[in-house]
N, C-alpha and C positions, 0 to 999 in steps of 0.2 A: 504495501501499500504506502501511496507517495504522499508524504505528511509533511507539512510544513513547521518547522519549529521556531517558535518567537520567544524570545528572552528579551523583555520589555526594561529598560531603566528609564529617567524621567528624562533623560534630554537625552538618548541614545536608544536605536532596536538593533540587538545582532537577530540573525534571520539563519539557518541550513532549510533548504530544501532537500528532499534523503528519500529514499524507500527502506520504511522500515523493519522490510526483512534483507539482512546484509548488512545494512547500514551505508551504501551506498552514498556519495552526495555530490549531489547534479549543482548544486550551487548554493553561495553562502555571501553571507556580506553584513554592513555594519552600516546604520543613519545612525548618523550623528548630528550633534546642533538642533536637535528641534527644538522649538519658541526661537531659535536664533535666527540662524540661517539654509541650513539644512546644505548636509556632504550625504551622499551616498557610494562606498561600496562594495563592486558585486563582482562577485569572485566565481571562474568557471573552469572545473579541471582542466587541463590543456588551454586554456586560455587565458592572453591578456587580463590583467584584471581593471576593471573600466571602474573610472571617479566620475563622478557628477556633481553638481553642484546644484541642488533642486531646492526650491525656497517651501519647508518643512514648518509651517507655523506652528501645528498639533498633531500627536500619533498617526491622524487620518489620514495626513496626506504624505507621511514615511508609509506606512503599510500601502497603499495607493503605489507609491514609487518602487515599493519591491514588485508588487503586481504587474507593474509596466513594464518594467525590465527583466520581468521572467516571462516575457509573453514578445517578446519585440525580436524581429525575426531574426535579427543579428545577434544582440548581447543574449537573447531570451533562451531557456532550455523549453519551454511547454509553448505549444500552439495556441490554448485556452485556457483560463482560472481553475475549470473545472476540471483538469485533471490534477487539479490539490481534492487531494481523497478528505481529506481532517487536518484540521490544523492544533499545535499541544505548543499551549503556556508554560512556562515555570515560573513558578510561584514560589517567593520567597516561606513567609508564614503562613500555614493552617492552623496553629494553632492546636488543639485539643480534637477539633471539631473535624479532622480530616487527618486516616491513619491511611490513608492511599488516594490516587487520584480519580479523578472523579469527570464526567463529565459537565459543563458547564452551563449553569440553567441559570435561575432568578436565585431557589436559593443556595447555588454554591457561588453566584454573585453576593450574598449578603452576606454571608460565612466569611468571604474572604471580605468583606467590607469591616466586617467584628473584627476582624484579625490585624486589623489599622495601626491600633495601640501598640498592639504588640512588633510588626513590622513598619515601620514610619515612613520610613524612605524608601523601603524596596516595593509596596504592597499597593500602594498608590499606582504606581510607575506601573507595575505590573495589570492592573484592572484598565490603565489605559490602551495597553496592547492589546486586552479583550475588547476591551466595549471597540475600538479602532476596527477590531477584525469584526466584529457583531454589523458594524453599520454598514464596511466596503464587502462584505462576502455574510453576506446574512442565510444562504443556506446549506452554510458550508459546520460541516457539525466542528465542536471545538472541545479540549480538553484542558483541564490542568493538572500540572504533578507539580507536584508541594518539594521544596529543601526538605522539610522539615516531619514529612511522612513515614520513613523510613527510619526513624527514630523513634515513632511510639510504640516500640515492642520494649521499651524499658520498664525496667520493675520500679515501685514505687521509691523503692532504700536507693535509685540510682537519678532518678529525675525529680525526689520533692526535696528542696531545702530550707534547713534548718532554722525558720524564722515563723511567724502564730498560723498557725497552718489552718485561719479564716482569709490568707493573701489568695493561697491555694485556691478556697472552695471561694472564693466570691471573686475576686482576679485572675486566674489560670495562672498561678505565676510558679514556675518551674522550669527545670530543666528540659527546653524543647531539640535543640543540635539543628546544627546546616551540614550544607555539604551534602544534602541526605542523597541525593541520586549519581552524583560521584561514589559516595561508601557502597552504595548498592552494587551500582556499575562493575568496581575493580574487586571488591567481594566477591561478588558470584563467580568472576571468569579464575579467583586466588583459589577456589573453592571445585572451578572444573580443572586448573592444574593442578590439585591435589589426591586430583582423580573420584572426587565426588563422594569422599568417604559419609559414614552413617552419623559421625562426628566430627565439627572442626571448632575450631579454635581463630579466629582472624582479628588482627591489627590492621586495621585500612589506616595509613597514615597519607591524609590530604594535606599535601604542602605547598602554596601557593602568598601570592599578599596577604592573602586570606587562608588562616590553617586551623583545623582539625582532626583530632582522633579521635577513631569508632571501635570499641571493642565488640567483635560479631561474631555468637556461637552459634553452631546450625545455623547461617543464613539470618540471625534475626538480631537486630544490637542492643548488647548490654548496658552498655555505656557511653558517651560521647564526650568530647573540651570543649565545646563552645555549649553555653547555656540558655536564657531566658531571649539572651540577643546573640548576637555574633562575635562577640567583643570580648568572651570568656576563653580562659585555655591558655594557652601560652604566648608568647612573644611573636606578633607577625610582621607586615612591613611597617605598616603606619598603629597597628594595635597593642595594646597592651597589657592581652591575656589578663589571667586574674590575678588583681592585686587588693591589698589590705583595703578597706570600708574608711578605717583611717585616715588615710593619706587622701582623702578624698577633700572632710571635713579636715586637716591640718592646711590644706595647699588654697581650698572656699574663705577658710578665714584668715591666710597669712598674707593671700592677693586681692583679696572680696571681688574672688571668680563668682559667678549664679550657675547653678546644676547644667548650662545650655554646652558654658564656655566650658567648664570640667568636663564634659564628659565629648564636648568638640577635642580637646588635649587627647583624652582616651584614647577617642578611634582613630584622629588623623596624625597627631606631633608625637605618638608614641612607638610604642613596639623597638624594629629596630634601627628605625628612623630616631629617633625620640635615645638612645643609646650612643646609636654610632654618629648623628650630628650629620653626617655622609648622604643616607641615601635610606629607600623603604627597596630598591631593587638590590638583590642580593650581589648579580654578578656584580655591582659597584663597590661594593663592602666586599668580595674576595678581592678585587683590585685593589680598594686602597689599604687591606689588611698586608699584601703583598709583599707594598710600598713602606710600610713597617705604623700602620696609623692603629694604635692601640684600642680605639674606639670600637672601630670595626672588627676589630679580633674580638673584640669583648661581647660585640654585641652575633655574631655568629656563634658563639661558646656559650653563648646566656640561651639562645635559640637551641641549641641542639642539646645543651644539661636538661633544658625544658622537654623536648621533645623525650629523650630519655623516659625521663623522670615517670611522665604518663606509659611510656611499652611497659616498666616495669608494676608499674598500679594495675594497667589493664591485663598484664599475664595473669598478677596476680588474682585477681577477682575473677576471670574465666579459668582459677586452675591448670594455667598452661596457656599455651601457643602452639601454631602449628605453623602458622604462615605471616609471615608481616609485609605489608605492603608498600610500598613507596608509588605514591601517582600525583597526579596536578604538576605546573611548571617548575617547583623548587624538586618534589620528590621523582621527579622523570626524566630533569635533566642536571642536577649537579650531583656528579657523580661522588665530589671529595664531601657534602654533606653527607648524601647517604652511608659515604663510610665510617665517618666522623661518627653519626649514628650507630653505627651499630659496633663499634668499637669497645671495648667493654664490657660487652653482654655474652661473652663466648662463657660464662659458666653458665650461662639460660639455654645456652644449645646453639647459639646464633653466632655462624661461622659464615664472615662475607667470604666471594671468590675472588679476587680485586681485579683480576682478569678478564670472570665473566660482568661484575660489575663498572666498565669502561666501556659505558653505553647511555646514550639520550634519544628520548622519547623514542623509545622499543619496546614492546613486549617481552621480559625475556627472567628468567630463574637465574638470580647472579649470589646465590647462596653454595658456598662450598660444598665437596662433596663428604666431608664428615660431618656434617650441621643438620643439626637433628629440628630443625626451623627453616622452612624454605624461608627467603626470602624474594620479594617477587619486584621487579618494577612492572608497574602494569598503567601505558598511558590511560587518562580514563573517556569518558566517552557520554557525559551526560544529553549531550543529542541523542545519541540511539536512544537512549531507555527513555527520553518522552517520546520520543517515535513511537517506539514498542509498545508504551504503555494508551496512546492516543490511536494505533491503530487494532489496539486488543479492545481498547471499550466501544471502540466505532463500531468494529467487527462485530460486536455483539447486538 
């Protein structure tokens, strides 16, 4: 089934047009500067990229621009939009209401709207993409695929916070977790690569500008590092990860910050950028550290240290581990960080093969022959998961 996958941001919109069975990508691209002036980058395998400046005052014009270029006689890949069987939308936050993907109808939209306080930056943008497609493609079925859904198998002891219980009951305050579509895809591939055993324990390491780990037992999430929002866990590109809440009180009092400014600091000025003062890009940090920048080295050391802590904790709560998976921009491409994360874990039966680990962006088993735990590099494919869910629901 040919599926159009949409990931809408507040001023951008990513898309892929693909086959749900097998994952062939016919076209993909990005609409940028929506609401400003508008720019479209369209990519078709085997052809030159197309870049166009197109007025995009709203997401409606962005979706229309995507459909127009898809059917363009020279630049397109289909003759008619009727060839788009369905549209799959990435939606950040489904709250506790969604444990799996769903066909988009009025009830689904209302539930996504109710989750806006939990995902104030992303959910409104996701809704813009949905409503634009409804307007431009009224007869095409649409599906919402939630970042949080895969994590809804967590037991209460993992998702509950040790604050007054009424905040969970009345206000839905709990651990939700994110990157669920990525964790779902790579953990399923890891289980396949293990030979589909009856019992499996996988630690999925989604390491990028935003990062999270998940402990997955028999294909179901037992715990994950992000929380109510995507700020929790370990240091990321610009996010702090877990911090002592006393820090907020102390800095807000000392510098007269309000909560909005404090959260802006934790979300956009912290993480490895905050420690290093150099960059949120790990490639820049590698270069700076190699040139003797001690703070860049400290930022990298802190990142590795915290990831190791989560691996140790998750191995403990799962009663062992059968596979560790590295995915996303850093996990797939940083040979050195993968090595550093696995160093010192030999006592757990984790042994990496340095030669096998010399790989970027390719699915590979990088564990040594004597390793009791498999170490996999698996490029994530969230778009394929969205397309597969969309095809499955629409097929029904």
